[in-house]
N, C-alpha and C positions, 0 to 999 in steps of 0.2 A: 871752712869758716862760715858761720851763718850770715846770710845776707841781712843787713840792717834795714828794717822797714819802719814805716810810720807806726806810732802807737795809737790804737783806737780803744774805745770803751764799749764793752758789751755787758750790761748789767753790772755785776760786781767784779767782772774780770777785765784785765788789761790784755790786749792782744797785739802782737807785733813788738817792735823794739827789741828789748832784751828779755822779754817775758817768756816763760816756758811755752813750748809748743803744746797745744791742748788737743784733747781727743773728744770728738763729739759723735752723736748718733742721732737717729730719727725714729720716732715711735712708728709702729705699724698697726696701732689700734685706731679705731674711729675716735677722733678727737672729741666728738660730741658725747662719747661714752666716757665721762670724766673718771669714774672709778677704775675702769680698765686701763685708761691712759696713765693715771697716777700710779697704779700698781706696777706698770711696766717701767715708768720713770724711776720709781723707788729701787727696782731691781738694777737698773742701769747706774744709778748713783752708787749702789753698793759695790759695783765692780770698777768704779772710778770715772764714769762718764762725767765730763766737765761742762758740756753744753748740749742741750737737747732741742731738737727741731720737731715741730708737729705740723701736720697737714691742715690747712684751713680751706675747707671745701665750700663753705657757705657761711651765712651770718651767724647761725647757731654755733658753729665751731669757733668762730672768732670771739663770740661772747663767752664761750667756755674757757678761754685762755685765762681769764681773771681767776677762776676757781682753781685751775691747775697751777698757775704761777704762785698763788698764795700758799700752796701746799708743798712746794719743792724748794731745794736749796740752790740749784744751778740755773744759769741763765737760760731763757726760753726764746727760741726763734720760731716765728710763724712763716710757714712755707706758702707762698702766694703764687698763683698762676692766673693770668687773664683779667681778674677783676680788681682794679686798683682800690675799690671801696673796701674790700676785705682786708687789704693792707692797712688802711687807715683805721678801720674798726678794731683790728688786732692790736694796733699800737694804743688805741684808746683803752683797751682792756688789759694793758700791762705787758705786752710782749717786749722783751729787751732788744730784740733784733728781728728783722724780716729778711727773707731771701726772695729776691725777685729776678726774673729775666725781663729787663725793660722791653725787650723786643716783643714779648707777648702781652704786655700790659696795655699797649695801645698808643694813643697820641702823646706827644711831648707834654701837653697840658695835663694829662692824667698822671704821667710820671712826676711832673712838677708838684702836683697835689700830694703825692706820696712823700716826696722830699720835704715839703713844708710841714707835714705831720711829723716826720721823723725829727725835724728840728725842734718842734714844740715839745715832743715827748722824750727827747734825748735818746733816740733809738739808733742803733747801728744797722746798716744795710749791707747785705752781701749781694753783690751783683754776680749772678751765676750765668755763665755762658756755657752751653752744652753743644757738643758737635751735632747732636740729633735735632736741635731746635734753633739752628742758625737762621737769621733773617734771610729772606729770599735774595736780597741784593748781594749779600756776601757769598751766598751759595753760588749764584750765577757768575759772579766775578772770579772767585777762587776755587769753587768746589768745596767739599767738606774736608777741610785740612786745618793745620795749626795756624797758618797765616790768616785764614778767615776768622778763626776764633779770636786771635789777638786783635785784629782790626775791629771786630765787634766790641770787644772789651774796652778798647781805647776810645771808641766812639762814645760809649756810656760814661767812661771816666771823665772825658772832656765836658760832657753835658752836665754831669753832677757838679764838677768843679765850677762851671759857669754859674750854677745855681748856689755856689758857695757852700757846698756840702762836702765834708771830708771824712766823716766818721764811717768809712766803708772799707770792705775787703772784697777780693775778687776770687772767683774760681773759673777755671777753664777746663772743664772735664770732657773727656771722650770715653767711649767704651773700648777704644783701641789704645793700648798702652803707649806705643811709640808716638802717636799723634798727641796724646795727653802730655807726655814729657816735653815734646817739642814746643807745644803751646805755652806751657808754664815757663820753660827756659827763656823763650823769646820775650814774653811779657815782663819777666823779672828784670830784663836788661833795660826796659823802658820805664817801668813804673816802680815806685817804692811803697805802694800800698800793701798791706798784709795779704797773704795768699792762703786760701783754704784749699788743701790738696785732696784729691780723690780720683779714682777711676770709676766713672759712672756705670751703673748696671754691670758690675764686675762679674756677677754670677753666683754660683753656689758657695757654700762654706769652703770647699776644697779649691775649686778653680778661681773663685773670687779672691781668696786669701793670697794665692800665688800672684795673680795679676796686680793686686793692690800692693803687695810687698815689693814687687819689681818696680811698679810705677811710682808709688809714694816714696819708697826707699831710695830709688835713684835720685829723686829730686831733693830729698832731705840730706842725702850724702853730699850734695852740691851746695848745701846751705840754703835751699829754697823751701819755704813753707812755714806757716805760723799756726794753722789749725789743720786737723786732718779728720776725714771720715772714711772708714772702710765700708763700702756699700756691698752688702751681701744679701743674697736670698736666703736668709737664716734669721734666727733669733737676734735682735739687735744687741743683746748682751755679748754675742760672739764678735760683733763689730768692734766693740770697745776692747775686748781682750786682744784681738788681733792688732788693733791700733797701738796699744801699749807695747806689745811684743815687737812691733816694727821700731818704735822709738827706743826700746831697751836694746835691741840688737845694734843700734847705731850709737849707743851711749848718750842718748838725748834725754831720757827720762828714767827714773827708777820707781817702779811700783811692782810690788810682789817679788818673790824670789826669781832669780834667773835659774832655770832648770837645765842641767846638763845630764843627758842620759845616753847610754850606749844603744846602738842600733840592734842589739842582740845577735847572738850567734849560737852555734851548737853547744856551747858550754853553759848557756843560760838554763837554769833549772827552777826559775820562779816565773810567775805571771808578771813580767816586768811592765807591760803596757798598763795593766790595771794599777800597779803600784805607782808608776809615774803620774798617772791621772789623779790619783788620790792625793799625792804629795802636792802637785800643782794646785789643786783646788783648795787645799788646806792653807797653803802659803800665799794665795793670790792677793791677800789684803795687807801683807807686810808693807810697812812704810819705810823700811830701812833696806839699804842695799845689801843683799846677801846672795851668794851663789851656792846652789845645792846640787849635788850629783846623786843620781840614782842609777846604780850600775847592776848589771845582770849576773855577775859572778864574783866570788871573793878572791879569785886568783889575781885578776888584774885591776879590780875596782879601785882600791886606794891609790895605786900607782898611777893609773891613767887619769885619775881625777884629783890628783894631789893639790892642785891649785884651788879647788872648791873650798868654800868656807866650811861646809858640812857635807857629809855624804853617807849613803848606805849602799851596801852591796849584799845581794841575796844569794843563798845557796840552798841546797836541798835540806830543809828542816832547820836551817840556821842562817843568820845574817850578821854582818858587822856594821857598826856605826863608827865613822871616822871624821876627823876634823883636820883640815889641811894635810891630808895624807897620813895622819897618825891615828891608829885604831884606838877608840875610846872604850868600846865594850863589844862583846859578842852576846847575842840574844837569840831566843827561839824565833823561828820564822814568823809564827803567828803574832808575836809581840813586837816585831821589828818596826812597823809603821808607828804604832802608838808611842813606843819608847823614843823613836827618832824625833817625832814632832814635839814630844815633851822636852827633850834636851834643847832643841832649837828655840822654842818659845821661852824657856827659862833663861837661856843665855842672852837672847836678844832683848828681852824685856827687863 
């Protein structure tokens, strides 16, 4: 059962409460290169990205936010480190939210100025606590651990509430999966602010996907989490794809077809990996819940995947298309993909 959190506003989105868990990513372009940044955001929007974060490294980057924001459809978050003035300038240029680690912003007075600007511009703030950038006091008292991360987050929460600011969410990320899970679990028992989930610096497409699926998935399965980002050393588009797959696996979101495919065996006589990849790409943008099976042989295909809404099974030179385990037609191997996609799109639309 999902944990009930406060509802906050980020641009045109509501986060927390009973609102859907949202998937976000971060551009890896130079924010000052507006054209490249916009091109990447457009690609991310196409695969379903619902919130985008951009790095703000200087005043020029902060001013570029206005041009970027005016050209996209999804809320934009400015990622700020060290310089509170960049946070304020980003908000003045239209950022819907900012991400800060108050511990590296500086004095309480500087953080207070950021809060005041957020109030004026109706901006949401994500307070990001990372295991790798804990304040010295917490590191010395607890070491780098979940307890230190939670205490750090609570310190900021109390300060922001003292300043009468409540439009905020928290993240407590570590590169260690177990530490990350422990930190989020503990914080969620104390605070009801929305939580942004992620395993920071998770790694490559392969290892990062595994670590993120375990860390984020474990928390979501316990009802913890309101937004997620899969941090990968890869094309940000892959982050969004993996994010939705994690949510789909837990029955929390429906976007694109759910693909069932066999692991192949000696009976497989087609290039199943290529076929599955093409089916997945073609059906990634479906906005209706549908389960699709792609099987490697016609002997067991329809039977093993009879619960799928639609399916195909390939053989040498021939393939079959089936629906709920019932064979619809037999076609030549080279026509299998085209005919299969045609049937699905016609029936769903």
